[in-house]
C-alpha beads as a LAMMPS data file, in Angstrom:
LAMMPS data file: protein, C-alpha beads

193 atoms
192 bonds

1 atom types
1 bond types

-500.0 500.0 xlo xhi
-500.0 500.0 ylo yhi
-500.0 500.0 zlo zhi

Masses

1 110.0

Atoms # bond

1 1 1 204.537 -246.856 -217.269
2 1 1 204.829 -244.177 -215.313
3 1 1 207.044 -245.059 -212.409
4 1 1 206.118 -244.544 -208.793
5 1 1 205.658 -241.275 -206.911
6 1 1 208.548 -241.409 -204.710
7 1 1 211.174 -242.236 -208.343
8 1 1 208.855 -239.063 -209.485
9 1 1 209.604 -236.592 -207.458
10 1 1 213.264 -237.800 -207.395
11 1 1 213.434 -237.552 -211.110
12 1 1 211.795 -234.510 -211.082
13 1 1 213.839 -232.928 -208.681
14 1 1 217.188 -233.845 -209.999
15 1 1 216.287 -232.214 -212.889
16 1 1 215.138 -228.878 -211.291
17 1 1 217.717 -228.311 -209.203
18 1 1 220.352 -228.948 -211.947
19 1 1 218.573 -226.472 -213.889
20 1 1 216.998 -223.806 -211.573
21 1 1 219.147 -224.173 -208.534
22 1 1 218.516 -225.620 -205.300
23 1 1 216.504 -222.590 -203.384
24 1 1 215.294 -221.209 -206.055
25 1 1 212.843 -224.666 -207.050
26 1 1 210.002 -224.698 -204.770
27 1 1 208.342 -227.891 -203.710
28 1 1 205.030 -226.645 -205.147
29 1 1 206.695 -226.705 -208.952
30 1 1 208.213 -229.771 -207.788
31 1 1 204.969 -231.319 -207.250
32 1 1 203.276 -230.052 -210.669
33 1 1 205.776 -231.357 -212.647
34 1 1 206.554 -234.793 -210.826
35 1 1 202.688 -234.977 -210.646
36 1 1 202.391 -235.706 -206.920
37 1 1 200.374 -234.226 -204.092
38 1 1 202.348 -232.818 -201.241
39 1 1 200.894 -235.535 -198.802
40 1 1 202.635 -238.120 -201.082
41 1 1 205.926 -236.136 -200.759
42 1 1 205.570 -235.777 -197.263
43 1 1 204.729 -239.273 -196.900
44 1 1 208.414 -240.407 -198.793
45 1 1 210.564 -236.979 -197.558
46 1 1 210.310 -235.209 -194.362
47 1 1 211.651 -231.874 -195.781
48 1 1 212.842 -230.481 -199.020
49 1 1 216.477 -231.198 -197.900
50 1 1 215.505 -234.621 -197.751
51 1 1 214.392 -234.295 -201.060
52 1 1 217.307 -232.628 -201.858
53 1 1 219.875 -235.243 -200.519
54 1 1 218.465 -238.064 -202.301
55 1 1 218.482 -236.130 -205.657
56 1 1 222.213 -235.598 -204.993
57 1 1 222.290 -238.913 -204.287
58 1 1 221.042 -240.407 -207.484
59 1 1 222.914 -237.876 -209.245
60 1 1 226.476 -239.329 -207.711
61 1 1 224.774 -243.009 -208.961
62 1 1 224.417 -242.206 -212.273
63 1 1 227.912 -239.552 -212.383
64 1 1 229.681 -242.223 -210.771
65 1 1 228.361 -245.327 -213.039
66 1 1 229.582 -243.135 -215.605
67 1 1 233.021 -242.212 -214.058
68 1 1 233.512 -245.553 -213.374
69 1 1 232.922 -246.665 -216.971
70 1 1 235.604 -244.322 -217.994
71 1 1 238.369 -244.560 -215.807
72 1 1 237.770 -248.387 -214.360
73 1 1 236.079 -250.399 -217.196
74 1 1 238.201 -249.535 -220.436
75 1 1 241.176 -251.780 -222.147
76 1 1 243.101 -248.762 -222.628
77 1 1 246.236 -247.832 -220.007
78 1 1 245.670 -246.091 -216.843
79 1 1 247.173 -242.758 -218.074
80 1 1 245.264 -242.705 -221.232
81 1 1 241.876 -243.115 -219.327
82 1 1 242.590 -240.302 -217.286
83 1 1 243.467 -238.399 -220.199
84 1 1 239.673 -240.164 -221.958
85 1 1 237.790 -238.625 -219.098
86 1 1 238.312 -234.580 -220.446
87 1 1 237.309 -235.766 -223.761
88 1 1 234.367 -237.740 -222.834
89 1 1 233.545 -234.897 -220.411
90 1 1 233.121 -232.753 -223.804
91 1 1 231.382 -235.383 -224.710
92 1 1 228.627 -234.196 -221.838
93 1 1 228.926 -230.929 -222.020
94 1 1 227.672 -231.565 -226.332
95 1 1 225.031 -234.094 -224.614
96 1 1 226.684 -237.004 -226.573
97 1 1 227.006 -239.162 -223.477
98 1 1 226.078 -239.135 -220.068
99 1 1 222.508 -238.540 -221.117
100 1 1 220.671 -238.783 -218.074
101 1 1 222.327 -235.691 -216.503
102 1 1 221.742 -232.758 -218.834
103 1 1 225.609 -230.888 -218.627
104 1 1 224.313 -227.909 -216.488
105 1 1 228.211 -227.565 -213.954
106 1 1 228.278 -230.330 -211.572
107 1 1 225.129 -230.527 -209.262
108 1 1 227.993 -231.014 -206.559
109 1 1 229.485 -228.159 -207.015
110 1 1 226.302 -226.409 -207.388
111 1 1 224.618 -227.819 -203.936
112 1 1 227.947 -226.744 -201.890
113 1 1 227.464 -223.484 -203.392
114 1 1 224.189 -222.843 -202.006
115 1 1 224.537 -224.969 -198.790
116 1 1 227.999 -223.659 -197.631
117 1 1 227.839 -224.000 -194.415
118 1 1 229.893 -227.196 -192.919
119 1 1 227.854 -229.916 -190.589
120 1 1 224.666 -228.718 -193.340
121 1 1 223.486 -232.396 -193.884
122 1 1 223.867 -231.054 -198.153
123 1 1 226.975 -229.517 -197.553
124 1 1 228.105 -233.242 -195.706
125 1 1 226.382 -235.098 -198.088
126 1 1 228.392 -233.334 -200.989
127 1 1 232.374 -233.597 -199.349
128 1 1 231.436 -237.333 -198.821
129 1 1 229.779 -237.370 -202.527
130 1 1 233.124 -235.549 -203.818
131 1 1 234.829 -237.635 -201.519
132 1 1 233.598 -241.137 -203.499
133 1 1 234.374 -239.901 -206.816
134 1 1 237.667 -238.864 -206.322
135 1 1 238.674 -242.363 -204.758
136 1 1 237.650 -243.598 -208.645
137 1 1 240.659 -241.197 -209.887
138 1 1 242.262 -242.501 -206.897
139 1 1 242.607 -245.607 -207.946
140 1 1 243.665 -245.334 -211.804
141 1 1 246.543 -243.045 -210.569
142 1 1 247.491 -246.110 -208.728
143 1 1 246.909 -248.619 -211.369
144 1 1 248.805 -245.668 -213.509
145 1 1 252.159 -246.362 -210.922
146 1 1 252.081 -242.707 -210.000
147 1 1 252.381 -241.031 -206.798
148 1 1 249.116 -240.958 -204.337
149 1 1 249.120 -236.873 -204.501
150 1 1 248.507 -236.560 -208.373
151 1 1 245.048 -237.715 -207.771
152 1 1 243.951 -234.559 -205.634
153 1 1 245.379 -232.479 -208.864
154 1 1 243.368 -234.126 -211.368
155 1 1 240.326 -233.848 -208.956
156 1 1 240.794 -230.570 -208.935
157 1 1 241.100 -230.001 -212.865
158 1 1 238.130 -232.008 -213.460
159 1 1 235.910 -230.032 -211.083
160 1 1 237.362 -227.119 -212.509
161 1 1 237.642 -227.591 -216.106
162 1 1 233.378 -228.794 -215.414
163 1 1 232.597 -225.296 -213.279
164 1 1 235.051 -223.009 -216.298
165 1 1 232.549 -225.029 -219.092
166 1 1 229.584 -224.380 -217.172
167 1 1 230.569 -220.283 -216.510
168 1 1 231.888 -219.816 -220.384
169 1 1 229.525 -222.467 -221.819
170 1 1 232.230 -223.823 -223.786
171 1 1 233.755 -227.041 -224.127
172 1 1 237.030 -226.048 -225.507
173 1 1 237.923 -225.705 -221.610
174 1 1 237.940 -229.715 -221.425
175 1 1 240.404 -229.381 -224.215
176 1 1 242.465 -227.173 -221.914
177 1 1 242.137 -229.352 -218.886
178 1 1 243.493 -232.542 -221.288
179 1 1 246.087 -230.767 -222.147
180 1 1 247.107 -229.691 -218.733
181 1 1 246.626 -232.859 -217.390
182 1 1 248.769 -234.364 -220.075
183 1 1 251.528 -232.187 -219.822
184 1 1 251.438 -233.323 -215.342
185 1 1 251.626 -237.062 -216.882
186 1 1 254.610 -236.312 -218.959
187 1 1 256.433 -234.528 -216.065
188 1 1 255.589 -237.241 -213.489
189 1 1 257.189 -240.518 -213.262
190 1 1 255.739 -243.393 -211.804
191 1 1 256.688 -244.564 -208.485
192 1 1 258.815 -247.108 -208.784
193 1 1 257.454 -250.973 -207.717

Bonds

1 1 1 2
2 1 2 3
3 1 3 4
4 1 4 5
5 1 5 6
6 1 6 7
7 1 7 8
8 1 8 9
9 1 9 10
10 1 10 11
11 1 11 12
12 1 12 13
13 1 13 14
14 1 14 15
15 1 15 16
16 1 16 17
17 1 17 18
18 1 18 19
19 1 19 20
20 1 20 21
21 1 21 22
22 1 22 23
23 1 23 24
24 1 24 25
25 1 25 26
26 1 26 27
27 1 27 28
28 1 28 29
29 1 29 30
30 1 30 31
31 1 31 32
32 1 32 33
33 1 33 34
34 1 34 35
35 1 35 36
36 1 36 37
37 1 37 38
38 1 38 39
39 1 39 40
40 1 40 41
41 1 41 42
42 1 42 43
43 1 43 44
44 1 44 45
45 1 45 46
46 1 46 47
47 1 47 48
48 1 48 49
49 1 49 50
50 1 50 51
51 1 51 52
52 1 52 53
53 1 53 54
54 1 54 55
55 1 55 56
56 1 56 57
57 1 57 58
58 1 58 59
59 1 59 60
60 1 60 61
61 1 61 62
62 1 62 63
63 1 63 64
64 1 64 65
65 1 65 66
66 1 66 67
67 1 67 68
68 1 68 69
69 1 69 70
70 1 70 71
71 1 71 72
72 1 72 73
73 1 73 74
74 1 74 75
75 1 75 76
76 1 76 77
77 1 77 78
78 1 78 79
79 1 79 80
80 1 80 81
81 1 81 82
82 1 82 83
83 1 83 84
84 1 84 85
85 1 85 86
86 1 86 87
87 1 87 88
88 1 88 89
89 1 89 90
90 1 90 91
91 1 91 92
92 1 92 93
93 1 93 94
94 1 94 95
95 1 95 96
96 1 96 97
97 1 97 98
98 1 98 99
99 1 99 100
100 1 100 101
101 1 101 102
102 1 102 103
103 1 103 104
104 1 104 105
105 1 105 106
106 1 106 107
107 1 107 108
108 1 108 109
109 1 109 110
110 1 110 111
111 1 111 112
112 1 112 113
113 1 113 114
114 1 114 115
115 1 115 116
116 1 116 117
117 1 117 118
118 1 118 119
119 1 119 120
120 1 120 121
121 1 121 122
122 1 122 123
123 1 123 124
124 1 124 125
125 1 125 126
126 1 126 127
127 1 127 128
128 1 128 129
129 1 129 130
130 1 130 131
131 1 131 132
132 1 132 133
133 1 133 134
134 1 134 135
135 1 135 136
136 1 136 137
137 1 137 138
138 1 138 139
139 1 139 140
140 1 140 141
141 1 141 142
142 1 142 143
143 1 143 144
144 1 144 145
145 1 145 146
146 1 146 147
147 1 147 148
148 1 148 149
149 1 149 150
150 1 150 151
151 1 151 152
152 1 152 153
153 1 153 154
154 1 154 155
155 1 155 156
156 1 156 157
157 1 157 158
158 1 158 159
159 1 159 160
160 1 160 161
161 1 161 162
162 1 162 163
163 1 163 164
164 1 164 165
165 1 165 166
166 1 166 167
167 1 167 168
168 1 168 169
169 1 169 170
170 1 170 171
171 1 171 172
172 1 172 173
173 1 173 174
174 1 174 175
175 1 175 176
176 1 176 177
177 1 177 178
178 1 178 179
179 1 179 180
180 1 180 181
181 1 181 182
182 1 182 183
183 1 183 184
184 1 184 185
185 1 185 186
186 1 186 187
187 1 187 188
188 1 188 189
189 1 189 190
190 1 190 191
191 1 191 192
192 1 192 193
């Protein structure tokens, strides 16, 4: 069964924006690949920016569910789940996990690069999505009894590793990130209860 036009627009946009970027992907290409008329597009989205926001929301929803699966829905100890994250990111690069999103780096950081002006709706949405994803790491750090400021270092490491894997086209970056985080975890004493 074919999905509804709005869903096809979002799914097609997600794929094209991830692969080709936001500014380089024209509305006509999205319409052609989604099999949707321009009138239908504007019935659902008032502008390309609204379509971009919907695609970013979908990306964040998929990535959030995956990240929660890695960090929240596991029987492993929280510090091990944090390390597992980098193994799972490497598997994403190799297309053996997170199959709904082909690895093209982080669509969020790609959007932030193309929409760098604070106050722009796309930039602000990216910031909110990153904060939301960061909260999952914060929860895991707290569960492990580690200092709260560690979560920001983990977010920097995670997004940095994704960016470098995208630039170098090399999943070994995630092994280096895992070693870095492992050293940080060994050096960081749990917060007394």
